[in-house]
C-alpha positions as CSV (number, residue, x, y, z in Angstrom):
1,M,290.8,-4.1,-45.9
2,L,290.8,-6.2,-49.0
3,S,294.2,-8.1,-49.1
4,I,296.0,-9.3,-52.2
5,N,299.1,-11.5,-52.2
6,L,301.0,-10.6,-49.1
7,R,300.2,-7.0,-48.6
8,T,297.1,-4.9,-48.0
9,L,295.8,-2.6,-50.7
10,K,295.3,1.0,-49.6
11,P,293.8,2.9,-52.6
12,S,293.6,6.7,-52.4
13,A,290.0,7.6,-53.0
14,F,290.5,11.3,-53.7
15,G,293.2,11.1,-56.3
16,L,291.5,8.3,-58.2
17,L,288.1,10.1,-58.1
18,I,289.6,12.9,-60.0
19,I,291.0,10.5,-62.7
20,I,287.8,8.6,-63.0
21,S,285.6,11.7,-63.1
22,A,287.8,13.0,-65.9
23,F,287.5,9.7,-67.7
24,I,283.7,9.8,-67.4
25,S,283.6,13.4,-68.7
26,G,285.5,12.2,-71.8
27,C,283.1,9.3,-72.5
28,G,280.1,11.4,-73.6
29,S,278.6,11.4,-77.1
30,G,280.9,13.1,-79.6
31,P,281.6,13.1,-83.3
32,S,282.4,9.4,-83.2
33,G,278.9,8.7,-81.9
34,N,280.1,7.0,-78.7
35,K,277.4,7.0,-76.0
36,K,278.1,8.1,-72.5
37,R,278.4,5.1,-70.1
38,E,275.8,5.3,-67.4
39,L,276.9,4.8,-63.7
40,I,275.7,1.6,-62.1
41,S,272.7,2.0,-59.8
42,F,272.3,0.1,-56.5
43,K,268.8,1.3,-56.0
44,P,267.1,-2.1,-56.7
45,Y,269.3,-3.7,-54.1
46,N,269.1,-1.1,-51.3
47,G,268.5,-2.5,-47.8
48,I,269.4,-6.1,-48.7
49,N,271.9,-7.7,-46.4
50,Y,274.6,-9.5,-48.3
51,S,277.4,-11.7,-46.7
52,E,280.6,-12.6,-48.5
53,V,280.8,-16.4,-48.8
54,S,284.0,-16.7,-50.9
55,R,287.0,-14.8,-52.0
56,R,289.1,-16.6,-54.7
57,Q,291.7,-16.2,-57.3
58,K,290.9,-16.8,-61.0
59,N,292.2,-20.4,-60.5
60,G,289.5,-21.0,-57.9
61,L,291.8,-21.2,-55.0
62,S,291.7,-19.0,-51.8
63,F,295.3,-19.7,-51.0
64,N,298.5,-18.8,-52.8
65,E,301.9,-20.4,-52.7
66,Y,303.1,-18.3,-49.8
67,G,300.2,-19.5,-47.6
68,Y,298.2,-16.3,-47.8
69,Q,294.5,-16.9,-47.5
70,L,291.9,-14.8,-49.2
71,E,289.2,-14.8,-46.5
72,P,285.6,-13.9,-47.1
73,Q,284.8,-11.4,-44.3
74,W,282.5,-8.6,-45.5
75,K,278.9,-8.1,-44.7
76,L,277.3,-5.2,-46.5
77,K,274.1,-3.5,-47.6
78,F,273.6,-0.6,-50.1
79,V,271.9,2.3,-48.5
80,S,271.8,4.5,-51.6
81,D,273.8,5.2,-54.8
82,D,276.3,7.1,-52.7
83,S,276.3,5.3,-49.4
84,I,277.1,1.7,-48.3
85,S,276.9,0.1,-44.9
86,I,279.7,-2.4,-43.9
87,F,279.7,-4.5,-40.8
88,S,282.4,-3.9,-38.2
89,P,283.3,-7.0,-36.2
90,T,285.0,-5.0,-33.5
91,K,282.0,-2.6,-33.0
92,N,279.5,-5.4,-33.8
93,A,277.5,-2.9,-35.9
94,F,277.2,-1.7,-39.4
95,I,279.1,1.5,-40.3
96,N,278.1,3.8,-43.1
97,F,280.7,4.7,-45.7
98,P,280.5,7.1,-48.7
99,L,280.2,5.3,-52.0
100,T,281.8,6.8,-55.1
101,R,280.6,5.4,-58.4
102,G,282.9,5.3,-61.5
103,Y,282.5,4.1,-65.0
104,D,282.0,0.5,-66.1
105,S,280.4,-0.7,-62.8
106,I,283.4,0.5,-60.8
107,F,282.9,2.0,-57.3
108,N,284.9,2.9,-54.2
109,A,284.0,2.3,-50.6
110,A,285.9,1.8,-47.4
111,R,289.1,2.8,-49.1
112,S,288.8,-0.1,-51.6
113,W,288.1,-0.1,-55.4
114,L,285.8,-2.7,-56.7
115,K,284.1,-3.7,-60.0
116,I,280.7,-5.3,-60.1
117,R,280.8,-8.4,-62.3
118,Q,277.3,-9.6,-61.6
119,I,274.6,-8.4,-59.2
120,N,271.0,-9.3,-58.4
121,K,268.9,-9.5,-55.3
122,D,270.3,-13.0,-54.4
123,S,274.0,-12.6,-55.1
124,I,276.9,-10.3,-56.1
125,T,280.2,-11.0,-57.7
126,M,282.9,-8.3,-57.4
127,E,286.4,-8.1,-58.6
128,I,289.0,-6.3,-56.5
129,L,290.9,-3.5,-58.4
130,I,294.3,-2.0,-57.5
131,Q,295.8,1.4,-57.6
132,K,299.0,1.9,-59.5
133,G,300.4,5.3,-58.7
134,D,297.8,7.9,-59.6
135,S,295.8,5.6,-61.8
136,L,293.5,2.6,-61.4
137,D,294.2,-0.7,-63.0
138,V,290.8,-1.6,-64.4
139,K,292.0,-4.9,-65.8
140,G,291.5,-6.1,-62.2
141,T,293.5,-8.4,-59.9
142,K,291.6,-11.5,-60.9
143,V,290.5,-11.9,-57.2
144,F,286.7,-12.2,-56.9
145,M,284.4,-11.7,-54.0
146,R,281.2,-13.6,-53.9
147,F,278.2,-12.4,-51.8
148,F,274.9,-14.1,-51.1
149,A,271.9,-12.3,-49.7
150,D,271.2,-13.5,-46.1
151,N,267.6,-14.4,-46.9
152,Y,268.8,-16.4,-49.9
153,V,271.3,-18.4,-47.8
154,K,268.7,-19.2,-45.2
155,N,265.5,-19.7,-47.2
156,V,266.8,-21.1,-50.5
157,L,270.1,-22.7,-49.8
158,H,269.0,-23.8,-46.3
159,T,272.5,-23.4,-44.8
160,D,274.5,-20.7,-43.1
161,T,277.3,-18.3,-44.0
162,S,280.0,-20.0,-41.9
163,T,279.4,-23.3,-43.8
164,L,279.7,-21.6,-47.2
165,R,282.9,-19.8,-46.2
166,R,284.8,-23.1,-45.5
167,P,287.8,-23.7,-47.8
168,S,287.2,-25.9,-50.7
169,R,288.5,-29.4,-51.4
170,A,290.8,-27.8,-54.1
171,D,292.2,-25.6,-51.3
172,T,293.0,-28.7,-49.2
173,V,294.7,-30.5,-52.1
174,F,296.8,-27.4,-52.9
175,I,297.9,-27.1,-49.2
176,R,298.8,-30.8,-49.0
177,S,301.0,-30.4,-52.0
178,L,302.8,-27.4,-50.5
179,A,303.1,-29.1,-47.2
180,A,304.8,-32.2,-48.8
181,K,307.4,-30.0,-50.4
182,A,308.0,-28.1,-47.2
183,T,308.4,-31.3,-45.2
184,A,311.0,-32.6,-47.6
185,D,312.9,-29.3,-47.5
186,Y,312.2,-26.9,-44.7
187,T,313.5,-24.0,-46.7
188,K,310.4,-24.3,-48.8
189,A,308.3,-23.3,-45.8
190,F,305.2,-21.3,-46.3
191,A,303.0,-19.2,-43.9
192,A,301.0,-21.4,-41.5
193,R,297.4,-20.3,-41.1
194,Q,297.7,-21.3,-37.5
195,P,301.3,-20.2,-36.8
196,A,304.0,-22.1,-34.9
197,I,303.6,-21.7,-31.2
198,I,306.7,-20.9,-29.1
199,T,306.5,-21.0,-25.3
200,S,309.0,-21.0,-22.5
201,K,309.8,-24.0,-20.3
202,S,312.1,-22.1,-18.0
203,P,311.5,-19.2,-15.5
204,L,314.6,-17.6,-16.9
205,V,312.9,-17.1,-20.3
206,T,309.8,-15.1,-21.2
207,V,308.1,-15.3,-24.6
208,S,305.4,-13.1,-26.0
209,R,303.9,-13.0,-29.5
210,R,303.0,-9.7,-31.2
211,T,299.4,-9.3,-32.4
212,T,297.6,-6.8,-34.6
213,K,294.3,-5.5,-33.4
214,P,291.9,-5.4,-36.4
215,D,290.2,-2.1,-36.6
216,I,288.7,0.4,-39.1
217,L,292.2,1.7,-40.0
218,N,293.3,-1.7,-41.4
219,N,289.8,-2.7,-42.5
220,F,289.9,-5.5,-39.9
221,D,292.8,-7.2,-41.6
222,N,295.3,-8.8,-39.3
223,S,296.8,-11.3,-41.8
224,D,300.4,-10.2,-40.9
225,D,299.9,-12.1,-37.7
226,Y,300.1,-15.4,-39.5
227,L,302.1,-14.3,-42.6
228,D,304.9,-13.0,-40.4
229,P,304.4,-14.3,-36.8
230,T,306.7,-12.3,-34.6
231,Y,308.0,-13.3,-31.1
232,D,309.8,-11.3,-28.4
233,I,312.0,-13.4,-26.2
234,V,313.8,-12.2,-23.1
235,I,316.6,-14.4,-21.5
236,K,317.7,-13.7,-18.0
237,N,321.1,-14.6,-16.6
238,A,322.5,-14.7,-20.1
239,Y,326.3,-14.9,-20.6
240,K,326.2,-11.2,-21.6
241,D,323.8,-8.5,-22.7
242,F,322.7,-8.8,-26.3
243,Y,319.9,-8.1,-28.7
244,F,319.3,-10.0,-32.0
245,S,316.6,-10.0,-34.6
246,F,316.3,-12.8,-37.2
247,T,314.0,-15.3,-38.8
248,M,313.8,-19.0,-38.0
249,Y,312.4,-22.0,-39.8
250,V,310.1,-24.2,-37.7
251,D,309.8,-27.6,-39.4
252,D,307.0,-30.1,-39.2
253,K,308.6,-31.7,-36.1
254,G,309.0,-28.4,-34.2
255,S,312.8,-28.2,-34.8
256,L,314.3,-24.8,-35.2
257,Y,316.7,-23.7,-37.9
258,Y,318.3,-20.3,-38.3
259,G,317.0,-18.2,-41.1
260,A,318.5,-14.7,-41.7
261,P,319.2,-11.5,-39.8
262,L,316.5,-8.8,-39.8
263,V,319.0,-6.0,-39.6
264,G,321.2,-4.3,-42.2
265,F,325.0,-4.2,-42.2
266,N,325.7,-1.7,-45.0
267,G,328.1,-4.0,-46.8
268,D,330.1,-4.8,-43.7
269,Q,330.6,-8.5,-44.3
270,E,332.7,-9.1,-41.2
271,R,330.1,-7.6,-38.9
272,E,327.4,-9.6,-40.6
273,A,329.2,-12.8,-40.3
274,D,329.8,-12.2,-36.6
275,Y,326.2,-11.3,-36.1
276,I,325.0,-14.5,-37.7
277,H,327.5,-16.6,-35.9
278,T,326.5,-15.2,-32.5
279,S,322.8,-15.1,-33.0
280,K,322.8,-18.6,-34.5
281,A,324.5,-19.8,-31.3
282,V,321.6,-18.4,-29.3
283,V,319.2,-20.6,-31.3
284,D,321.4,-23.7,-30.8
285,S,321.8,-23.2,-27.1
286,Y,319.2,-21.2,-25.2
287,F,316.3,-21.9,-27.6
288,K,317.1,-25.6,-27.8
289,F,317.0,-26.0,-24.0
290,Y,314.5,-23.3,-22.9
291,L,311.7,-23.3,-25.5
292,N,308.8,-25.5,-26.4
293,V,307.9,-25.3,-30.0
294,K,304.7,-26.5,-31.7
295,P,304.8,-26.5,-35.6
296,G,302.3,-24.5,-37.6
297,T,299.4,-25.9,-39.5
298,T,297.1,-24.9,-42.3
299,L,293.7,-26.6,-42.7
300,G,294.9,-29.0,-40.0
301,I,297.9,-30.0,-42.0
302,I,301.3,-29.7,-40.2
303,H,304.1,-28.1,-42.2
304,S,307.3,-26.1,-42.1
305,S,306.9,-22.3,-41.6
306,M,308.8,-19.3,-40.6
307,V,308.8,-16.9,-37.6
308,S,310.5,-13.7,-36.8
309,V,312.3,-13.4,-33.5
310,H,313.6,-10.4,-31.4
311,V,315.6,-11.9,-28.6
312,E,317.2,-9.9,-25.7
313,G,319.7,-11.4,-23.4
314,K,320.2,-9.9,-19.9
315,A,323.5,-10.7,-18.1
316,K,323.3,-11.9,-14.6
317,T,324.0,-9.0,-12.2
318,A,326.8,-9.6,-9.8
319,A,325.7,-9.8,-6.2
320,K,326.8,-6.8,-4.1
């Protein structure tokens, strides 16, 4: 799915279709002399294979201050004015989706609302739209998807899609500036595109990282895997049974710093203080001695980032 900021957009096609249809019906010629807006036609571009080569904010960057990256991922071709084919990486095949056209070059496909800003047989520029309640914000998100026709990339630009999709120099300069701040103060950490890697160096500790399988239900978006890398850690022969969930900072040297609990306390400050004290002790003892930590990187630049941890301690069972 098309992702904006830190969350995935999930527009409801049915509800918005009703609103847009009503809007179109009200745009016909009337006493004021207004002309009915014609729906955009994709007929001249049917059958052309387009690949997304960039997805950027209005400022030209594909990263934001939280480390979220707008990744160009889509491959598509228009089949007709009411059908579009989008490539599925998991199925390694194109999948047909219904296409609903709205007013002013707006259309819906694959549970996403888009506005055509420019289109010809060589390229397309689309802006991502967002649903707000039961309406569509036609002002746009100021996030733009750029597509080139595959034949244009090969025969005119003489390059390939993977080369065109590389982050820009401006992206690199921006990430370097964020990394410098995060190095000076680890609390200014941001999401690492290649998250911090935590592994065990003791047979008493097992570490596993949670992953999201990209599929049609999330439009092949697994960005949460790097925006919020999450680890499950099990410690055998612990001093007692326990289970804690919290965040940690991982600085550019791989050092760990306690962040905050990931559970609620309903205003019980005493219980919260005890939880933090005990779980922080787990970081300062078990984690310090039993874990290997490799800091996260973005565009090859090492920087401070955060991880979420769910740690279970299992007390040693007394021999019978």
